C-alpha positions, 0 to 999 in steps of 0.5 A: 373342728372347724374355725377358731376354737372359741374365737369364731365370734371374734372374727367380725368384731371390733369397730364397736365401742367406746368408753365415756367420760364420767357421767358427771363430766359429760352430762352434768348428772352424776351416775348415782343410784337414784329413784326416778320419780315421775311425779317430779315431772308432773305425773304423780300417778306413775310408779316410782322406779328404783335404780340399783346401779350405784357409782363407785369412786374407787372402781376403775374401768380396768378393774371393772373389766377384770371383774366382768371377765371373772364371771364371763361364761367364756372363761370356762373355755379358756380354762379348758384350753389350758387343761388341754395344753397341760395334757399335751405337756404330759403326753410330750414329756412321757417316756413312751408314745403310748400305753404299755402292756404286760402279758402272762400265758400258761398252758398245761395238759390236765384236760387232755392226756394229763402227762404233766406238761406245763408251759408258762410265759411272760412278756412286757411290751413297750411303745417307744416314740417314733422318730420325730414323734415326741418332738412333734408332741412337745411342739403341740404342747408349746403352741397349745399353751401360747394359743390358750394365752392369746385366746384369753387376751382375745376374750378379754378384748371382747369383754372390754368391748361389751363393757365399753358399750354398756357404759356408753349405753348408760351415759347416752341414755342418761343424757336423753332422760335428763333432757326429756325430764327438763323438756317436760318441766318446761312444757309444764311451766308453759302449760301453767302460764297458758292456763292462767292467761286463758283464765284472764282472757288473754289467750283463746282456749284453743291455745290451752288445748295446744299446750296440753297436747304438747305437754302430754307428748313430752310426758310420753317422751319422758316415759320412753327415755326413762324406760331406755335408761332402765334398760341400759342399766339392767343390761350393764348389771346383767353383763358385769354381774355387779351393781357398781359403776365407775364414776370416771371411765373416759380414755385417752386416744391411742397414738396407734394409727394402723392395725399392728401385728400385736393386735390381740385378735391377730395374735390369737389367730396366729397362735391358732395357726401355729398350733394347726401347723404343729398338728400337721407335723404330729399327723405326719409322724404318728401312725393312727393304726400301729405304733412301734413296739418293743417287747421282752419275754421269758418262757418256762417249759416242763415236758416230762415226755418230750424235751424235759425242762427248758427256760428261754428269753427273747426280745421282739420289735414291731416296726410299722411301715407304709403308714403315710398311705393309711394316715393320708386322710388325717393329714389332709384334714389337718391341712384343711383346718390350717387353710381354713385358719389362714383364710379366716385370718385374711378375713379378720385382717380386712375386717379390722382395717374396715373397723379402723377406717370407720372409727377414724371417720366417726371420730373426725366427724364428731370433732366437726359436729361438736363445734357446730352443735355448740354454736347451734346451742348458743343461737338456740338459747338466745332465740328461745329467750327472744321468743319467750319475750315476744310471746309474753308481749303478744307478738307471736302466737303459741304455735310459733313459740312451741316450734322454736322451743322444740328446736332450741331444746333439740339443739341443746340436747344435741350439743350434750350428746356430741360431747359424750359421743366425742369421748365415746368415739375415742374409746371406740377408736381404741377398741378398733386398734386393740387397746384395752384400758 
């Protein structure tokens, strides 16, 4: 077996996720089970989509992670690791190193000269522990239990990453959808104003065509945003196997600033290394070809022609030697597995440090961006109001209005997204340092 059992996926992981504020806090739109009706955005011909995701004010993020973990496929591997450790417990606690045997043997001369000769014997053979072998088996059992426990924690961290990612996917998709809906409504209102002014002769028909084109483009963006929202919610339901979603799932920033030895992934790989070291000791003390044997036996002979009747008993012992020569390939293979694990631990630690650096940088950058985004949002709102007044009074044309409107709406959406990304990157940082909610 190469690599970490059930941990190979977890080596290059982390730098991934985050967990958001509640959607009500970050977007102003509750994460409710809603029917997205396209007719409300000026397109009555489109089919209504029903969203199965329902907000649950009682469900918390830790509870959601536990619920997801209960149905996560890798739980089967965790259970198998525990059973394997239990099997080593039974092996190490046994009185004998291997299976025992009982031999019966009977010989007579009925098919030959038939003089009444009979020979019967019985022998009981035991397989005792070789020196240090039982201790090695018990050490494997101990390390197997520790490895199974740490591996379960590593899997839970991976599930936490996936849940955080799914929640943030919904949160950001919700913002983009609501902003697309708002933009479509604004363009629809503008289209009606332009249509009336064209009818009154204040604007040319070319302006009406421009407004209609802009509205159709916004409708297309709305449909795309709607599809992304549905996709993110389906992804969440597929992962968690539930249609309930926490109302509030934001996190506090962890004070940890480095990759510590108690990081769940590092603990898992260290436990795996300890198990591999125990496996080497087991290979050194165990003869894969022969084991020590102790036997006790008795024999009864009836020989009317020769020596007459006799009964005897005996004891025997088999002590193999030179097994280190024949077991050298197994010991070398165990050493190879150990060194692979050591190598992978180095790769993992470097990856975790890289993830932490990127998480720190993303968090710092978002804090700067949110200040700029809020200032741009305020400027954009004021500029848009001024532009609308200028257009109504005929000071600017429709094309200039549409350009400024697009920039203003983009600034407002960016400000909302940055607020969510700040909380997301906090959870993203927590994931990088191995902190679970």
